[in-house]
All heavy atoms as an XYZ file, in Angstrom:
709
protein
N     114.849    197.130     17.842
C     114.720    196.909     19.254
C     115.181    198.237     19.988
O     116.184    198.822     19.665
C     115.654    195.782     19.688
C     115.406    195.202     21.033
S     113.839    194.471     21.170
C     113.705    194.202     22.889
N     114.343    198.655     20.974
C     114.644    199.950     21.590
C     115.885    199.822     22.509
O     116.195    198.748     23.037
C     113.414    200.222     22.430
C     112.675    198.931     22.556
C     113.112    198.128     21.370
N     116.495    200.969     22.697
C     117.696    201.037     23.570
C     117.384    201.661     24.888
O     118.045    201.394     25.868
C     118.809    201.877     22.875
C     119.280    201.206     21.652
O     119.308    199.990     21.526
N     119.636    202.031     20.618
N     116.360    202.531     24.925
C     116.012    203.243     26.152
C     115.237    202.329     27.048
O     114.375    201.547     26.677
C     115.192    204.491     25.836
C     116.040    205.379     24.934
C     114.789    205.200     27.029
C     115.324    206.550     24.321
N     115.528    202.418     28.335
C     114.940    201.528     29.391
C     113.409    201.648     29.409
O     112.724    200.543     29.427
C     115.559    201.849     30.791
C     115.124    200.863     31.800
C     115.834    201.223     33.138
C     115.423    200.228     34.203
N     116.077    200.547     35.484
N     112.849    202.792     29.334
C     111.369    202.864     29.371
C     110.768    202.344     28.079
O     109.652    201.733     28.129
C     111.009    204.357     29.473
O     111.452    205.148     28.398
N     111.450    202.447     26.945
C     110.937    201.864     25.725
C     110.988    200.332     25.720
O     110.066    199.695     25.239
C     111.736    202.451     24.510
N     112.000    199.839     26.358
C     112.113    198.358     26.479
C     110.999    197.829     27.363
O     110.315    196.867     27.066
C     113.469    197.990     27.105
C     114.639    198.283     26.083
C     113.542    196.524     27.476
C     116.032    198.206     26.685
N     110.726    198.553     28.464
C     109.620    198.165     29.306
C     108.257    198.271     28.541
O     107.443    197.425     28.738
C     109.635    199.068     30.577
C     108.533    198.618     31.566
C     108.535    199.493     32.816
C     107.439    199.046     33.773
N     107.409    199.792     34.960
N     108.092    199.283     27.814
C     106.851    199.482     27.042
C     106.660    198.231     26.121
O     105.527    197.751     25.999
C     106.973    200.683     26.106
C     106.284    201.960     26.473
C     104.884    201.872     26.799
N     104.622    201.893     28.214
C     103.629    201.246     28.858
N     102.704    200.599     28.217
N     103.551    201.357     30.148
N     107.711    197.840     25.437
C     107.537    196.645     24.568
C     107.130    195.400     25.337
O     106.193    194.735     24.913
C     108.942    196.398     23.820
C     108.891    195.052     23.090
C     109.213    197.508     22.835
N     107.764    195.169     26.471
C     107.385    193.942     27.262
C     105.976    194.008     27.801
O     105.268    193.096     27.784
C     108.397    193.703     28.364
O     108.444    194.835     29.250
C     109.754    193.422     27.855
N     105.574    195.227     28.288
C     104.254    195.426     28.821
C     103.230    195.228     27.686
O     102.184    194.566     27.914
C     104.109    196.806     29.460
C     102.668    197.103     29.773
C     104.923    196.812     30.782
N     103.461    195.812     26.547
C     102.547    195.653     25.399
C     102.359    194.220     24.969
O     101.307    193.803     24.635
C     103.011    196.543     24.222
C     102.778    197.995     24.499
O     101.956    198.416     25.315
N     103.470    198.834     23.716
N     103.488    193.473     24.975
C     103.416    192.107     24.581
C     102.562    191.318     25.575
O     101.765    190.416     25.227
C     104.802    191.476     24.544
C     105.597    191.925     23.306
C     107.025    191.390     23.357
O     107.445    190.864     24.384
O     107.728    191.613     22.322
N     102.729    191.588     26.864
C     101.951    190.887     27.921
C     100.510    191.271     27.795
O      99.600    190.384     27.888
C     102.491    191.322     29.242
C     101.862    190.585     30.429
C     102.494    191.001     31.727
C     101.821    190.340     32.903
N     102.291    190.859     34.193
N     100.145    192.514     27.609
C      98.719    192.904     27.477
C      98.138    192.324     26.227
O      97.001    191.945     26.216
C      98.617    194.437     27.430
C      98.957    195.119     28.763
C      98.046    194.643     29.856
C      96.619    195.124     29.723
N      95.731    194.613     30.822
N      98.931    192.272     25.107
C      98.401    191.707     23.888
C      98.055    190.226     24.094
O      97.018    189.777     23.608
C      99.490    191.838     22.810
C      99.031    191.307     21.457
O      99.210    190.131     21.123
N      98.428    192.174     20.687
N      98.882    189.503     24.819
C      98.581    188.125     25.107
C      97.375    187.958     25.957
O      96.463    187.119     25.648
C      99.799    187.477     25.831
C      99.659    185.997     26.267
C      99.442    185.116     25.054
C     100.797    185.608     27.065
N      97.148    188.834     26.965
C      95.977    188.741     27.829
C      94.735    189.057     26.998
O      93.687    188.359     27.126
C      96.129    189.753     28.929
C      97.088    189.394     29.963
C      97.368    190.437     31.054
O      96.630    191.494     30.973
O      98.241    190.356     31.876
N      94.796    190.152     26.106
C      93.666    190.456     25.280
C      93.308    189.283     24.316
O      92.097    189.033     24.069
C      93.914    191.735     24.541
C      93.955    192.954     25.480
O      93.555    192.887     26.600
N      94.496    194.055     24.966
N      94.293    188.659     23.718
C      94.018    187.582     22.810
C      93.347    186.411     23.532
O      92.461    185.721     22.985
C      95.287    187.136     22.083
C      95.634    187.972     20.922
C      96.780    187.367     20.158
N      97.984    187.448     20.970
C      98.988    186.608     20.844
N      99.026    185.614     20.013
N     100.109    186.731     21.628
N      93.772    186.160     24.804
C      93.142    185.123     25.530
C      91.693    185.403     25.883
O      90.832    184.498     25.761
C      93.908    184.883     26.855
C      95.246    184.233     26.641
S      96.298    183.949     28.131
C      95.361    184.401     29.499
N      91.397    186.625     26.175
C      90.009    187.007     26.457
C      89.174    186.892     25.214
O      88.061    186.286     25.209
C      90.006    188.498     27.026
C      90.577    188.509     28.402
C      88.545    188.990     27.065
C      90.841    189.897     28.961
N      89.642    187.372     24.084
C      88.899    187.297     22.798
C      88.689    185.817     22.381
O      87.652    185.495     21.864
C      89.635    188.068     21.686
C      89.600    189.558     21.823
C      90.374    190.233     20.731
C      90.419    191.690     20.899
N      91.141    192.381     19.810
N      89.742    185.021     22.621
C      89.585    183.617     22.291
C      88.530    182.890     23.169
O      87.733    182.155     22.690
C      90.924    182.902     22.491
O      90.788    181.529     22.336
N      88.469    183.254     24.455
C      87.486    182.680     25.321
C      86.065    183.137     24.900
O      85.152    182.304     24.897
C      87.783    183.089     26.794
C      86.825    182.451     27.731
C      87.302    182.610     29.161
C      86.301    181.910     30.078
N      86.936    181.196     31.112
N      85.977    184.394     24.448
C      84.615    184.843     24.018
C      84.233    184.094     22.795
O      83.077    183.626     22.665
C      84.688    186.387     23.702
C      84.776    187.133     25.016
C      83.446    186.811     22.988
C      85.113    188.684     24.807
N      85.113    183.972     21.825
C      84.761    183.307     20.554
C      84.415    181.845     20.798
O      83.536    181.270     20.173
C      85.868    183.468     19.495
O      87.009    182.848     19.849
N      85.129    181.169     21.675
C      84.911    179.755     21.963
C      83.524    179.610     22.583
O      82.716    178.690     22.257
C      85.979    179.233     22.921
O      87.236    179.351     22.358
C      85.691    177.820     23.252
N      83.165    180.474     23.550
C      81.848    180.419     24.205
C      80.777    180.720     23.226
O      79.672    180.086     23.343
C      81.861    181.354     25.443
O      83.017    181.175     26.210
C      80.659    181.049     26.316
N      80.997    181.655     22.335
C      79.955    181.997     21.340
C      79.711    180.799     20.424
O      78.557    180.506     20.135
C      80.381    183.244     20.503
C      79.533    183.407     19.293
C      80.300    184.523     21.409
N      80.756    180.148     20.028
C      80.608    178.962     19.180
C      79.827    177.868     19.891
O      78.961    177.199     19.318
C      81.994    178.378     18.767
C      82.680    179.196     17.689
C      84.032    178.647     17.401
C      84.805    179.616     16.533
N      86.202    179.137     16.319
N      80.108    177.647     21.174
C      79.340    176.656     21.942
C      77.905    177.044     22.011
O      77.033    176.215     21.891
C      79.932    176.529     23.360
C      81.299    175.845     23.450
C      81.741    175.760     24.896
C      83.105    175.187     25.011
N      83.651    175.179     26.399
N      77.630    178.304     22.262
C      76.269    178.827     22.391
C      75.493    178.614     21.067
O      74.334    178.043     21.071
C      76.237    180.307     22.701
C      74.927    180.969     22.466
C      73.848    180.731     23.305
C      74.718    181.751     21.323
C      72.606    181.355     23.062
C      73.477    182.321     21.066
C      72.456    182.135     21.968
N      76.109    178.971     19.927
C      75.483    178.802     18.616
C      75.237    177.338     18.315
O      74.141    176.979     17.792
C      76.288    179.394     17.552
C      76.298    180.957     17.521
C      77.138    181.493     16.392
C      77.081    183.016     16.387
N      77.941    183.575     15.257
N      76.117    176.460     18.733
C      75.964    175.025     18.525
C      74.778    174.527     19.348
O      73.947    173.741     18.787
C      77.204    174.292     18.840
C      77.202    172.879     18.407
O      76.518    172.542     17.444
N      77.948    172.048     19.096
N      74.667    174.971     20.538
C      73.582    174.491     21.433
C      72.209    175.033     20.941
O      71.215    174.323     20.932
C      73.812    174.862     22.879
C      74.996    174.212     23.528
C      74.895    172.678     23.629
O      73.734    172.142     23.657
O      75.926    172.008     23.560
N      72.228    176.288     20.499
C      70.944    176.920     19.995
C      70.518    176.176     18.735
O      69.339    175.967     18.460
C      71.155    178.386     19.766
N      71.513    175.824     17.919
C      71.218    175.149     16.620
C      70.662    173.763     16.903
O      69.755    173.287     16.165
C      72.541    175.062     15.818
C      72.339    174.437     14.435
C      73.706    174.362     13.707
C      73.609    173.663     12.434
N      74.931    173.570     11.833
N      71.124    173.078     17.937
C      70.672    171.737     18.291
C      69.438    171.740     19.213
O      69.092    170.703     19.726
C      71.774    170.933     18.930
C      72.945    170.709     17.953
O      72.683    170.620     16.728
N      74.112    170.585     18.406
N      68.901    172.883     19.386
C      67.645    173.059     20.281
C      67.829    172.654     21.749
O      66.953    172.158     22.396
C      66.467    172.309     19.693
C      65.966    172.962     18.382
O      66.037    174.113     18.277
N      65.572    172.155     17.446
N      69.030    172.773     22.269
C      69.320    172.630     23.657
C      69.144    174.040     24.320
O      70.166    174.613     24.674
C      70.701    172.034     23.907
C      70.871    170.672     23.367
O      69.879    169.936     23.144
N      72.080    170.283     23.078
N      67.955    174.409     24.491
C      67.662    175.837     24.905
C      68.126    176.142     26.332
O      68.569    177.246     26.570
C      66.228    176.175     24.634
C      65.762    176.054     23.209
C      64.302    176.435     23.099
C      66.587    176.984     22.325
N      67.984    175.191     27.219
C      68.421    175.426     28.613
C      69.957    175.705     28.652
O      70.360    176.590     29.350
C      67.996    174.264     29.501
C      66.496    174.104     29.654
C      66.108    172.872     30.399
O      67.022    172.144     30.929
O      64.891    172.585     30.532
N      70.626    174.813     28.006
C      72.068    174.983     27.965
C      72.496    176.295     27.264
O      73.407    177.028     27.730
C      72.780    173.767     27.279
C      74.275    173.932     27.251
C      72.435    172.485     28.072
N      71.755    176.565     26.174
C      72.047    177.757     25.422
C      71.808    179.046     26.297
O      72.613    179.997     26.172
C      71.187    177.793     24.145
N      70.737    179.053     27.084
C      70.506    180.178     27.932
C      71.591    180.352     28.973
O      72.057    181.546     29.214
C      69.146    180.055     28.607
C      67.929    180.268     27.752
C      66.615    180.123     28.443
O      66.626    180.048     29.635
O      65.618    180.178     27.694
N      72.099    179.310     29.532
C      73.219    179.397     30.493
C      74.436    179.951     29.785
O      75.188    180.757     30.337
C      73.522    178.027     31.102
C      72.458    177.608     32.053
C      72.772    176.237     32.649
C      71.634    175.788     33.537
N      71.867    174.443     34.084
N      74.722    179.437     28.582
C      75.879    179.906     27.846
C      75.753    181.384     27.430
O      76.732    182.080     27.365
C      76.161    179.000     26.618
C      76.728    177.663     26.867
C      76.750    176.839     25.578
C      78.110    177.820     27.401
N      74.488    181.790     27.139
C      74.267    183.159     26.736
C      74.620    184.148     27.882
O      75.236    185.149     27.671
C      72.774    183.352     26.305
C      72.460    184.719     25.762
C      73.163    184.992     24.433
C      70.928    184.841     25.561
N      74.192    183.781     29.088
C      74.490    184.601     30.199
C      76.029    184.697     30.476
O      76.544    185.722     30.811
C      73.775    184.181     31.466
O      74.196    182.902     31.855
N      76.665    183.530     30.196
C      78.143    183.536     30.336
C      78.814    184.391     29.260
O      79.741    185.180     29.600
C      78.625    182.086     30.238
C      80.121    181.930     30.464
C      80.600    180.493     30.371
O      79.784    179.542     30.528
O      81.824    180.295     30.117
N      78.307    184.333     28.067
C      78.845    185.164     26.970
C      78.638    186.643     27.270
O      79.487    187.454     27.078
C      78.174    184.845     25.639
C      78.637    185.781     24.534
C      78.564    183.382     25.192
N      77.396    186.951     27.772
C      77.116    188.331     28.180
C      78.089    188.879     29.163
O      78.624    189.978     29.089
C      75.687    188.469     28.623
C      74.608    188.571     27.575
C      74.935    188.286     26.239
C      73.341    188.873     27.895
C      73.947    188.377     25.317
C      72.334    188.949     26.969
C      72.652    188.735     25.656
N      78.375    188.088     30.134
C      79.265    188.458     31.159
C      80.692    188.686     30.645
O      81.340    189.681     30.956
C      79.322    187.363     32.294
O      80.271    187.670     33.270
N      81.128    187.755     29.795
C      82.466    187.898     29.178
C      82.548    189.137     28.343
O      83.556    189.859     28.341
C      82.814    186.686     28.301
C      83.064    185.369     29.057
C      83.149    184.254     28.044
C      84.319    185.460     29.828
N      81.484    189.393     27.559
C      81.511    190.577     26.663
C      81.474    191.859     27.507
O      82.183    192.846     27.164
C      80.283    190.558     25.754
C      80.340    189.561     24.563
C      78.962    189.471     23.909
C      81.461    189.922     23.615
N      80.689    191.914     28.552
C      80.658    193.084     29.395
C      81.982    193.346     30.057
O      82.487    194.531     30.131
C      79.586    192.974     30.459
C      78.136    193.085     29.877
O      78.040    193.675     28.838
O      77.193    192.567     30.537
N      82.640    192.263     30.520
C      83.913    192.446     31.158
C      84.969    192.925     30.176
O      85.828    193.790     30.501
C      84.334    191.117     31.803
O      83.356    190.651     32.673
C      85.687    191.297     32.536
N      84.907    192.320     28.934
C      85.942    192.739     27.942
C      85.714    194.189     27.561
O      86.673    194.929     27.319
C      85.799    191.858     26.710
N      84.488    194.620     27.454
C      84.163    196.025     27.073
C      84.608    196.915     28.167
O      85.161    198.059     27.969
C      82.674    196.198     26.787
N      84.396    196.514     29.426
C      84.776    197.394     30.547
C      86.328    197.538     30.621
O      86.799    198.650     30.976
C      84.297    196.751     31.853
C      84.513    197.639     33.127
C      84.058    196.939     34.392
C      85.170    195.894     34.675
N      85.439    195.547     35.943
N      87.036    196.512     30.242
C      88.483    196.535     30.287
C      89.097    197.010     29.011
O      90.323    196.918     28.835
C      89.043    195.124     30.607
C      88.660    194.668     31.992
O      88.364    195.510     32.853
O      88.671    193.454     32.238
N      88.294    197.501     28.115
C      88.762    198.071     26.762
C      89.448    197.043     25.927
O      90.302    197.377     25.147
C      89.581    199.302     27.027
C      88.851    200.491     27.541
O      87.699    200.733     27.119
N      89.485    201.247     28.421
N      89.084    195.834     26.087
C      89.598    194.773     25.128
C      88.866    194.886     23.817
O      89.441    194.794     22.731
C      89.438    193.329     25.689
C      89.856    192.310     24.771
C      90.231    193.231     27.025
N      87.553    195.126     23.948
C      86.678    195.361     22.757
C      85.919    196.623     23.000
O      85.739    196.988     24.218
C      85.777    194.186     22.360
C      84.775    193.901     23.518
C      86.545    192.982     21.982
C      83.720    192.848     23.163
N      85.393    197.291     21.969
C      84.597    198.460     22.136
C      83.220    198.117     22.705
O      82.695    197.070     22.394
C      84.494    199.217     20.756
C      84.004    200.610     20.927
N      82.678    200.962     20.968
C      84.720    201.757     21.010
C      82.583    202.263     21.085
N      83.846    202.768     21.114
N      82.658    199.031     23.483
C      81.398    198.742     24.105
C      80.268    198.585     23.082
O      79.351    197.757     23.278
C      81.023    199.794     25.102
C      80.753    201.195     24.559
C      80.381    202.193     25.614
C      80.068    203.518     24.963
N      79.557    204.497     25.952
N      80.355    199.273     21.994
C      79.361    199.123     20.927
C      79.439    197.780     20.288
O      78.466    197.154     19.925
C      79.446    200.240     19.880
C      79.044    201.569     20.434
O      78.522    201.665     21.586
N      79.304    202.630     19.686
N      80.678    197.296     20.111
C      80.874    195.975     19.577
C      80.264    194.916     20.522
O      79.613    193.990     20.047
C      82.408    195.745     19.405
C      82.762    194.453     18.734
O      81.907    193.646     18.495
N      84.015    194.236     18.448
N      80.511    195.070     21.790
C      79.967    194.134     22.754
C      78.433    194.113     22.719
O      77.776    193.074     22.737
C      80.435    194.465     24.144
N      77.845    195.330     22.680
C      76.374    195.444     22.635
C      75.802    194.848     21.382
O      74.750    194.206     21.341
C      75.956    196.882     22.785
C      76.169    197.414     24.180
O      76.230    196.595     25.169
N      76.328    198.672     24.376
N      76.477    195.067     20.280
C      76.086    194.465     18.992
C      76.090    193.012     19.027
O      75.127    192.350     18.586
C      76.957    195.002     17.860
O      76.588    194.426     16.640
N      77.121    192.393     19.528
C      77.197    190.953     19.666
C      76.152    190.366     20.583
O      75.552    189.352     20.304
C      78.626    190.523     20.155
C      79.697    190.680     19.145
C      81.028    190.223     19.585
C      82.061    190.557     18.542
N      83.245    189.714     18.537
N      75.924    191.089     21.713
C      74.879    190.631     22.660
C      73.531    190.659     21.990
O      72.747    189.703     22.159
C      74.912    191.530     23.912
C      76.084    191.241     24.774
C      76.307    192.284     25.884
C      75.152    192.783     26.526
N      75.553    193.740     27.622
N      73.218    191.677     21.186
C      71.915    191.750     20.539
C      71.777    190.648     19.522
O      70.711    189.997     19.386
C      71.771    193.098     19.821
N      72.829    190.350     18.779
C      72.786    189.293     17.738
C      72.594    187.955     18.360
O      71.769    187.187     17.931
C      74.094    189.327     16.935
O      74.303    190.607     16.395
C      74.104    188.234     15.888
N      73.267    187.679     19.516
C      73.117    186.426     20.174
C      71.767    186.243     20.793
O      71.205    185.146     20.758
C      74.246    186.225     21.185
C      75.661    186.201     20.647
C      76.694    186.158     21.746
C      75.846    184.974     19.724
N      71.262    187.276     21.335
C      69.912    187.231     21.945
C      68.884    186.989     20.847
O      67.925    186.195     21.086
C      69.625    188.536     22.634
N      69.084    187.541     19.713
C      68.145    187.292     18.574
C      68.225    185.830     18.106
O      67.203    185.239     17.807
C      68.539    188.239     17.386
C      67.478    188.213     16.309
C      67.860    189.224     15.208
C      67.609    190.637     15.676
N      67.826    191.622     14.598
N      69.451    185.247     18.128
C      69.539    183.848     17.767
C      68.829    182.963     18.683
O      68.121    182.031     18.296
C      71.115    183.455     17.745
C      71.801    184.118     16.505
C      71.258    181.945     17.703
C      73.281    183.956     16.553
N      68.928    183.243     20.039
C      68.214    182.420     20.997
C      66.689    182.638     20.869
O      65.927    181.655     20.957
C      68.661    182.836     22.409
C      68.003    182.009     23.557
C      68.425    180.532     23.395
C      68.401    182.543     24.893
N      66.237    183.864     20.637
C      64.849    184.098     20.463
C      64.293    183.402     19.251
O      63.207    182.792     19.311
C      64.607    185.629     20.276
C      63.166    185.992     20.361
O      62.456    185.425     21.252
O      62.712    186.841     19.564
N      65.012    183.413     18.094
C      64.569    182.639     16.922
C      64.548    181.124     17.152
O      63.684    180.485     16.688
C      65.477    182.961     15.753
C      65.287    184.413     15.239
O      64.269    185.034     15.499
N      66.297    184.909     14.542
N      65.522    180.617     17.933
C      65.489    179.253     18.248
C      64.295    178.858     19.123
O      63.680    177.836     18.943
C      66.810    178.830     18.971
N      63.923    179.725     20.048
C      62.744    179.478     20.880
C      61.478    179.476     20.076
O      60.581    178.706     20.274
C      62.687    180.522     21.988
C      63.639    180.355     23.119
C      63.423    181.379     24.132
C      64.437    181.222     25.348
N      64.257    182.254     26.401
N      61.368    180.458     19.132
C      60.209    180.538     18.253
C      60.102    179.328     17.386
O      59.020    178.792     17.110
C      60.272    181.811     17.462
C      59.950    183.034     18.200
C      60.057    184.282     17.374
C      59.830    185.527     18.157
N      59.989    186.720     17.377
N      61.225    178.865     16.819
C      61.193    177.696     15.968
C      60.876    176.402     16.757
O      60.257    175.525     16.167
C      62.589    177.494     15.272
N      61.231    176.382     18.002
C      60.977    175.192     18.830
C      59.593    175.155     19.320
O      59.051    174.138     19.613
C      62.000    175.190     19.957
C      62.066    173.790     20.637
O      61.737    172.797     20.002
N      62.595    173.769     21.848
N      58.904    176.287     19.451
C      57.531    176.337     19.964
C      56.509    175.855     19.028
O      56.625    175.600     17.951
C      57.230    177.779     20.433
């Protein structure tokens, strides 16, 4: 445990930011799971709404440096491909 006042503050700030980042990542993964479930069950209207929500969450997380921007773009491309394949299979 640090003895210096600034080091003590660093520890508490880092713990708080770590908690915030974990909450954001958890929300992203939960929404992605919901999206994949809806796409799998051919609920395409609901899946499209969830996809836009996931895109928004990923963009915000990348902007706030919770995840890397390339990671966010990769996930967005993968999810868009899942929706596109579901649409093709349904047509």
